[in-house]
C-alpha positions in Angstrom: -5.1 22.3 -18.3 -7.0 23.3 -14.9 -6.4 25.4 -12.2 -5.7 22.5 -9.7 -3.1 21.8 -12.1 -1.1 24.7 -11.5 -2.2 26.2 -8.3 -0.2 26.1 -4.9 -2.2 24.0 -2.5 -0.9 26.2 0.2 -3.1 29.1 1.3 -1.4 31.5 3.9 -3.8 33.7 5.9 -3.5 36.5 8.5 -6.2 38.1 10.8 -7.8 41.5 9.4 -6.8 43.0 13.0 -3.1 41.7 12.8 -0.7 45.1 12.1 1.0 45.0 8.8 4.3 44.4 10.6 2.8 40.9 11.6 1.7 40.3 8.0 5.1 41.0 6.6 6.7 38.8 8.8 4.2 36.1 8.1 4.7 36.6 4.3 8.6 36.4 5.1 8.3 33.2 6.9 6.5 31.4 4.6 7.7 32.9 1.5 4.8 34.2 -0.2 3.5 37.2 -1.9 0.2 37.4 -0.6 -1.9 36.7 2.4 -5.6 35.7 2.4 -7.1 37.9 5.2 -9.4 36.4 7.4 -12.3 38.0 9.8 -13.7 35.6 12.2 -12.1 32.8 10.5 -13.8 33.7 7.0 -12.0 35.0 4.2 -12.5 38.6 3.8 -9.9 39.8 1.4 -6.2 39.3 0.3 -3.1 41.0 1.3 -0.4 41.4 -1.4 2.8 43.5 -1.7 1.4 45.8 -3.8 -1.3 46.6 -1.1 2.1 46.9 1.5 3.5 49.8 -1.0 0.1 51.6 -1.0 -0.3 51.2 2.4 3.2 52.6 3.4 2.4 55.8 1.0 -1.0 56.3 1.9 -0.8 55.9 6.1 2.9 57.2 6.1 2.8 55.4 9.5 5.2 52.2 10.8 3.6 48.8 9.8 3.2 47.9 13.4 0.6 50.7 13.6 -1.5 49.8 10.7 -4.0 47.1 10.8 -4.5 44.6 7.8 -8.1 45.6 7.4 -6.7 49.1 6.5 -4.5 47.8 3.4 -6.2 44.6 2.2 -7.7 44.5 -1.2 -11.5 43.6 -1.2 -13.5 41.8 -2.2 -11.8 38.8 -2.7 -11.8 37.4 -6.3 -11.6 33.6 -6.2 -11.5 30.9 -8.9 -12.6 27.3 -9.0 -10.0 24.3 -9.0 -11.9 23.0 -11.8 -12.0 26.1 -14.1 -9.5 26.3 -16.9 -6.1 27.8 -16.8 -7.2 30.4 -19.7 -10.3 31.1 -17.5 -8.3 32.2 -14.5 -5.7 34.2 -16.7 -9.1 36.1 -18.1 -10.2 36.9 -14.7 -6.9 38.1 -13.4 -6.4 40.4 -16.4 -10.2 41.6 -16.4 -10.0 42.4 -12.5 -6.3 43.5 -12.4 -5.1 40.9 -10.0 -1.7 38.8 -10.2 -2.7 36.2 -7.2 -6.0 34.6 -7.4 -7.0 32.1 -4.3 -9.0 29.1 -5.6 -12.0 28.3 -4.2 -13.9 24.7 -3.7 -17.3 25.8 -2.9 -16.8 27.5 0.4 -13.3 26.1 1.1 -10.0 27.8 0.0 -7.7 25.2 -1.6 -5.1 27.2 -3.0 -3.5 30.1 -4.9 -2.7 30.5 -8.5 -0.5 33.4 -9.5 0.8 35.2 -12.8 4.2 33.5 -11.9 2.3 30.1 -12.0 0.7 30.7 -15.3 4.0 32.1 -16.9 5.7 28.7 -15.9 3.0 26.6 -17.7 3.0 28.8 -21.1 4.8 26.2 -23.3 2.2 23.5 -22.0 -0.7 25.8 -22.8 0.6 26.4 -26.3 1.4 22.6 -26.9 -2.2 21.8 -25.5 -3.4 24.6 -28.0 -1.7 23.2 -30.9 -3.0 19.7 -30.1 -6.8 20.9 -29.8 -6.2 22.6 -33.3 -4.6 19.1 -35.0 -7.5 17.4 -33.5 -10.0 19.8 -35.1 -8.4 19.6 -38.4 -8.3 15.7 -38.3 -12.2 15.9 -37.2 -12.9 18.5 -40.3 -11.2 15.9 -42.6 -8.5 18.2 -43.7 
């Protein structure tokens, strides 16, 4: 199973110079748990719910006074749409992220999250069983 099969194909962005209050409003309006942060139109990082909690604790100021670039996570970790879901899960585990933007060369084409991976867990298990069955057939067992 490929990332493109499970990803959300909408990438919601926010400018790095926007306030966290503006970013929070965008997340609420779009019903997403993260925003890709852009600087001069190019992806520069990601802003997640966890980043909001950290920024609130660290800055101890109203969100309207904290710029997105002060709270975002960087560098932006991405995965390709043709990568396997297993590879995406491994990247998420290894890099300690729960939301992974999907990049097709230089274009962001989606986001895959741990929730997306949990939703296809049964399909992945079935796919694994099928591959094991094929292997046994080829091995003559």
